[in-house]
N, C-alpha and C positions, 0 to 999 in steps of 0.2 A: 369635357370642354363644352361650355355653353357658347353658342354663337349668336350674336345680335344682328349681324348683317354681313353681306359680302359685296365688294365693290370690284368691277372689272376696271382696269387702269390702262391708259394709253399715254405714251410719251409724246411730247411736242417740243419743237425748237422755237416756237413762238406762241406765247400764251394768248396774245391778242388775236392772232389769226385763228387759232383753235377755238377760242371762245366764240368767235363770230361764226364759224362753220357749224359747230355743235349747237349753238343757240338756234340757227336756222334748221338744222336737222331734227332736233328735238322739239322744235316749235316753242321753246321757252328758254330763258336764261338760266344760268347755274343757280342752284339752291343755296350754295354757300361756298366760301373761300376759307378753309380751316387754317391755312398758313400760306406764306409767300410761295409762289410757284405751284399752287394746287387749286383747282376748281372742281366742284363736283355737282352732279345731278343725282337726286334721289328718286326712286320710284318711277323710272322711265319704263312704263309697261312692266313694273314689278322688278326691274333691275336697277342697280346703283352704278354709276359711271364716274370715274375720276380722270381728269386730265392733268398731267403734272409736267413740269419743265424738266426735260432731260435731253439736251441737244444731241448727245452721243447716241442715244437709243431711239430717238424719234424716227418713226417710219417702219418699225419692225412689229408693231402690234396688230392684232387681229380681233374683229368684233363681228358677231352675227346678229342680225336684226330680222326677226320674223315679221312679214307684212301679210295682210289679208289678200291683196291683189297687187301683183307685180306691175301691171300696167298703170294703176293708180299711183304707186310709189315712183314709177319712172316719170310720169307727168309732174309730180310734185318736185322731184329733183331737178328736172329740166328748167323749172321756174327760177332756180338760182344757179343755173349753169353747170350742173353736175350730170355727167353722162354715165350710164351703166355699161359695163363691159363683161366679157366672159359669161355670157348667158348660156345656161343650159337647162335641160328638163330631164327627169328621170322618174323612177317609180315613186319617189317621195317629193314630188313637186318641182318647183322651179327655183333656180338660183341666178344670181347676178352680182357683180362686184362694182365697187367704187372705191376711190381712195380719198382720204382727208388731205388737207394741204401738206401734211408731212409725209404722206405716202402710206400711212397706216391702212390696211385693207379691211374694208367693211363689206361683208357679204350679206345681201338681202336674200331671204328665203321665203318663198310662198309655199305653204303646205298644200298637199293635194286635196281636191274636193271630196274625195272618198277616203276610207281607211286604208292605211299602208298595208300592203300584202308583202310578206317576206319572200 
């Protein structure tokens, strides 16, 4: 099987609300709208993201975003009213969570400054 690309997908109950949120989060609008009820961003730090209308499944998705510095990410998110929760630190860096308007959970992960020791 030849693979040309992979997209992570999250369901939303409101395309307008999700588009506004992810446009701010990714600092750019969607790259395209391939069909009704679907918007997508290509090459967001090497990943492809789809947001699709599915009211019944909205809020059950998960997405992890690796950030260089958690504190810088926190400040950026605070600028548009998003607060990080569930912060913790372990051998492999820091994590914190936020939710999109539908409740899909987004985990931010800051890798450690040194190599990971098992």
